[in-house]
C-alpha positions as CSV (number, residue, x, y, z in Angstrom):
1,M,13.6,-19.2,-7.0
2,P,12.1,-17.2,-9.5
3,T,10.5,-17.5,-12.6
4,Y,11.6,-15.4,-15.3
5,V,10.1,-15.0,-18.9
6,Y,12.3,-14.6,-21.3
7,R,11.1,-13.6,-25.5
8,C,13.5,-13.9,-28.5
9,K,14.1,-11.0,-30.2
10,N,14.4,-12.6,-34.1
11,C,11.5,-15.1,-33.2
12,E,9.0,-13.8,-31.1
13,H,9.4,-17.2,-28.7
14,Q,8.6,-16.5,-25.5
15,F,9.4,-19.3,-22.8
16,E,9.6,-18.9,-18.7
17,V,12.9,-20.4,-17.1
18,V,13.1,-21.1,-13.2
19,Q,16.4,-19.3,-12.2
20,R,18.4,-18.3,-9.2
21,I,19.0,-14.7,-9.2
22,S,22.6,-14.9,-8.4
23,D,22.3,-16.8,-12.3
24,E,23.7,-15.2,-15.1
25,P,20.7,-14.3,-17.9
26,L,20.4,-16.2,-20.3
27,R,21.7,-15.0,-23.7
28,D,20.5,-17.1,-26.6
29,C,16.8,-18.7,-27.6
30,P,16.2,-22.0,-27.7
31,E,14.4,-21.9,-31.0
32,C,16.6,-20.0,-33.2
33,G,19.7,-19.0,-31.7
34,G,19.0,-15.3,-31.5
35,T,19.4,-12.3,-28.7
36,I,16.9,-13.0,-25.9
37,G,15.7,-10.2,-23.2
38,R,14.3,-10.8,-19.9
39,L,10.0,-9.5,-20.0
40,L,8.9,-7.9,-17.1
41,F,6.1,-8.1,-15.3
42,P,3.9,-6.5,-12.7
43,V,3.1,-8.3,-9.5
44,G,-0.2,-9.0,-8.0
45,I,-0.6,-7.4,-4.4
46,V,-3.8,-8.6,-2.4
47,F,-4.6,-7.0,0.8
48,K,-6.4,-8.5,3.4
49,G,-7.6,-7.4,6.6
50,S,-9.9,-4.5,7.9
51,G,-7.7,-1.9,6.0
52,F,-3.9,0.0,6.3
53,H,-5.0,3.6,5.4
54,V,-7.7,3.0,7.6
55,N,-5.9,1.7,10.8
56,D,-3.1,4.1,9.6
57,Y,-4.6,7.1,8.9
58,P,-7.7,8.1,11.2
59,S,-10.2,10.5,9.9
60,S,-10.1,14.1,11.4
61,R,-13.9,13.3,12.0
62,S,-13.3,11.3,15.3
63,S,-12.5,14.5,17.2
64,G,-14.9,16.8,16.1
65,G,-14.6,17.2,12.8
66,N,-13.9,20.8,13.6
67,G,-11.0,20.6,14.4
68,R,-10.6,22.0,17.9
69,K,-10.0,19.5,20.3
70,T,-12.5,18.4,23.0
71,D,-11.1,19.4,26.1
72,E,-11.8,23.2,25.1
73,K,-15.7,22.2,24.4
74,S,-16.5,20.1,27.9
75,Q,-14.5,22.9,29.8
76,S,-16.9,25.6,28.7
77,K,-19.7,23.5,29.2
78,S,-18.6,22.4,33.0
79,E,-17.8,26.5,33.9
80,S,-20.7,27.3,32.4
81,K,-23.0,25.3,34.7
82,E,-20.8,25.9,37.5
83,T,-22.0,29.4,37.7
84,V,-25.7,28.5,36.9
85,S,-25.3,26.1,40.0
86,T,-23.6,28.9,42.1
87,S,-26.3,31.0,41.2
88,K,-29.4,28.9,42.8
89,D,-27.6,28.4,46.1
């Protein structure tokens, strides 16, 4: 069950209450009987592991870095080697 934090608008008394999500929010301050409001806090997130961005979005540098496909480079190199080897025979 979640823990909710309430603060009184009259006396500034702040307190925590463990409630179900389906329960109605509290309305009266236990100290002075004034109206209270629920406070919202950010949730602390801890990422563990090798990194989600690194795994999901590989860098473009791994494919050569210039945006060309590596197949084009290897084809042009192999073609030039073939022409050189045929001229020696």
